[in-house]
C-alpha positions in Angstrom: -17.5 -10.6 -2.0 -17.4 -13.0 1.3 -20.8 -13.9 4.2 -19.6 -11.9 6.8 -21.2 -11.8 11.0 -20.1 -8.2 11.1 -23.3 -5.8 10.5 -21.5 -2.7 9.1 -18.6 -3.1 6.8 -15.7 0.7 7.1 -15.7 1.9 3.0 -12.1 3.4 2.3 -11.4 5.4 -0.6 -7.7 7.0 -1.3 -7.4 8.5 -4.8 -3.9 9.4 -6.4 -2.7 12.1 -8.2 0.3 10.4 -10.7 2.9 12.1 -11.3 3.6 10.6 -14.1 1.7 7.7 -16.2 1.6 4.9 -15.6 4.0 3.3 -18.7 6.7 5.4 -17.6 9.8 3.9 -16.4 9.0 6.6 -13.1 6.6 4.8 -12.0 7.5 0.8 -12.5 8.3 0.5 -9.4 5.0 1.3 -8.7 3.6 -0.8 -11.3 5.4 -3.5 -9.9 4.3 -3.6 -6.2 0.4 -3.4 -7.6 0.5 -7.3 -7.7 1.6 -8.5 -4.4 0.0 -5.7 -2.2 -3.2 -6.4 -4.6 -3.0 -10.1 -3.5 -1.4 -9.2 0.3 -5.1 -6.6 0.6 -7.5 -10.2 -0.5 -6.1 -12.1 1.6 -5.1 -9.8 4.3 -7.4 -10.0 7.8 -10.9 -8.4 7.4 -11.0 -7.8 3.7 -13.9 -7.7 2.1 -13.9 -6.6 -1.3 -12.3 -3.8 -3.7 -12.4 -2.2 -6.9 -11.4 -3.6 -9.9 -11.7 -2.8 -13.9 -13.4 -4.7 -15.5 -11.2 -7.6 -17.6 -7.7 -6.3 -15.7 -6.4 -7.0 -12.0 -6.9 -3.4 -10.7 -8.5 -0.5 -10.8 -5.3 1.9 -11.8 -6.7 2.4 -15.3 -11.0 3.5 -14.0 -10.0 7.4 -13.7 -13.0 8.8 -12.5 -11.7 12.0 -11.1 -9.0 13.1 -13.2 -6.8 11.5 -16.1 -3.6 10.8 -13.4 -5.9 10.1 -10.4 -5.6 6.6 -9.5 -8.2 5.2 -7.3 -8.7 2.3 -4.6 -12.0 1.4 -3.1 -12.3 -1.5 -0.9 -14.4 -2.7 2.4 -13.2 -3.8 5.7 -14.4 -5.6 8.2 -13.0 -3.5 10.7 -10.5 0.0 10.9 -8.6 -2.1 12.4 -7.8 -5.0 9.9 -7.5 -1.8 7.1 -5.2 0.3 9.4 -3.5 -3.4 9.8 -3.1 -4.3 6.2 -2.6 -0.2 5.5 1.0 0.4 8.1 1.7 -3.8 9.2 1.8 -5.3 5.7 3.7 -4.7 2.4 1.8 -2.0 1.4 3.9 0.1 4.1 6.9 -0.2 1.2 4.7 1.9 -1.1 3.3 4.5 1.4 6.6 5.0 2.0 8.1 5.6 -1.5 4.4 7.1 -1.9 6.4 10.7 -2.5 8.0 9.2 -5.9 5.0 8.3 -8.0 2.3 10.8 -6.5 1.9 14.2 -5.8 1.4 15.8 -2.7 -2.4 16.4 -1.3 -3.3 19.4 -0.7 -6.5 18.3 0.4 -8.0 15.0 1.4 -7.3 12.1 -0.5 -8.7 9.5 1.7 -12.2 8.9 3.4 -13.4 6.6 5.7 -17.8 5.6 6.0 -19.4 2.9 7.3 -21.8 1.3 4.7 -24.4 -2.2 5.6 -22.7 -5.2 4.9 -23.3 -6.2 1.3 -23.9 -3.2 -0.1 -20.7 -2.3 -2.3 -19.8 1.3 -2.7 -19.7 3.4 -6.2 -17.7 5.0 -7.2 -19.8 8.1 -7.6 -21.0 7.2 -4.0 -17.2 7.1 -2.7 -15.9 10.4 -4.6 -19.3 11.9 -3.0 -18.2 11.1 0.7 -14.6 12.5 0.1 -16.3 15.4 -1.8 -18.4 15.9 1.8 -14.9 15.0 4.0 -13.4 18.5 1.6 -16.3 20.6 2.7 -17.1 19.7 5.7 -14.7 18.2 7.8 -14.7 14.8 10.4 -18.3 13.8 10.5 -19.7 10.1 10.1 -20.8 10.5 7.3 -17.1 10.5 5.7 -13.9 10.9 8.4 -10.3 9.5 8.3 -8.4 7.5 10.7 -7.7 10.2 12.1 -10.8 11.3 12.9 -13.1 8.1 12.7 -16.5 7.3 14.7 -17.4 3.4 14.7 -20.4 1.9 12.9 -22.7 1.9 16.3 -21.4 6.0 15.9 -22.0 6.4 12.7 -25.4 4.9 12.6 -27.0 7.3 15.0 -26.1 9.8 12.2 -29.3 9.9 9.3 -26.6 11.6 7.4 -23.9 8.6 7.3 -25.9 6.3 6.4 -26.2 4.8 2.7 -27.6 2.4 0.9 -28.5 -0.3 2.4 -29.2 -2.8 -1.3 -26.5 -4.6 -2.4 -25.3 -3.8 -5.8 -23.1 -3.7 -8.0 -20.3 -0.6 -9.0 -20.8 0.4 -12.5 -20.5 -1.4 -15.5 -17.2 -1.1 -16.0 -16.0 -3.0 -13.1 -16.0 -6.0 -11.3 -14.6 -6.9 -7.9 -12.7 -8.8 -6.0 -13.5 -10.8 -2.3 -12.2 -12.4 0.2 -11.2 -15.7 -0.2 -11.2 -15.6 -4.0 -8.6 -15.8 -6.1 -6.0 -13.0 -6.4 -8.0 -10.8 -9.6 -4.1 -10.7 -11.5 
């Protein structure tokens, strides 16, 4: 993780239920996109950090939300930085084709929340934020792009707080940070 002039970073968790196993030929185009898209994220303006499995180049082998559910957990300097990467980069092609590889969501699959700069959210923390969003709807604690809250606004709500102590994620995961070579 790189030093940041920002007091808070935007955390995002995205979960997706695979239609087929990752080694199935029907999912091969998605798998082929992983390294280039992750490299683009790592080099994108405003990128701070993303969860990566120990010894891997991504987090697709981590299955904390179910055997066929993959997770993407990352930090960004701002909502605009995340939006630009998600919708104005090569990542958009993966999003356009997502129905080929992932089940349609029947409930929230993306959650955003603010963390103090230097804090690396755990997968458990991220899943708790998603569960909170699903149970209570958008709030400063857990929100979406369409119902967002700024870092200052979220800071005024104690329930939105994250731990302030920087910590690593689960023992089976490592991280990559902006400025580091892509973990391939």
